[in-house]
C-alpha positions as CSV (number, residue, x, y, z in Angstrom):
1,X,-174.9,-3.1,-42.4
2,X,-174.2,-6.7,-41.6
3,X,-177.7,-7.9,-41.0
4,X,-179.1,-7.9,-44.6
5,X,-176.1,-9.9,-46.1
6,X,-176.3,-12.4,-43.1
7,X,-180.0,-12.9,-43.8
8,X,-179.4,-13.4,-47.5
9,X,-176.7,-15.9,-46.9
10,X,-178.8,-17.7,-44.3
11,X,-181.7,-17.9,-46.7
12,X,-179.4,-19.3,-49.4
13,X,-177.5,-21.9,-47.3
14,X,-180.0,-22.8,-44.6
15,X,-183.3,-22.6,-46.4
16,X,-182.1,-23.6,-49.9
17,X,-183.4,-20.5,-51.7
18,X,-182.0,-19.9,-55.1
19,X,-180.3,-16.5,-55.5
20,X,-181.3,-14.5,-58.5
21,X,-179.6,-11.8,-60.6
22,X,-182.2,-9.3,-59.5
23,X,-181.6,-10.1,-55.8
24,X,-177.9,-9.3,-56.2
25,X,-178.5,-6.2,-58.2
26,X,-180.9,-4.9,-55.6
27,X,-178.6,-5.7,-52.8
28,X,-175.7,-3.9,-54.5
29,X,-177.8,-0.8,-55.0
30,X,-178.8,-0.8,-51.3
31,X,-175.2,-1.2,-50.2
32,X,-173.9,1.5,-52.5
33,X,-176.6,3.9,-51.2
34,X,-175.7,3.2,-47.6
35,X,-172.0,3.7,-48.4
36,X,-172.7,7.0,-50.1
37,X,-174.7,8.2,-47.1
38,X,-172.2,7.1,-44.5
39,X,-169.1,8.6,-46.3
40,X,-170.7,11.8,-47.6
41,X,-169.5,14.2,-45.0
42,X,-171.0,17.7,-45.1
43,X,-168.4,20.4,-45.9
44,X,-167.8,23.1,-43.4
45,X,-167.8,26.7,-44.6
């Protein structure tokens, strides 16, 4: 989970790209989705 934020920060600080609102919204949706998958444990019957 650390590679996409690292790449984003590198693009902003090293390459001088301007972060947009859409970029942060998309990143937040992806991170929330990954968290839901990782922490959604199947219930045992």
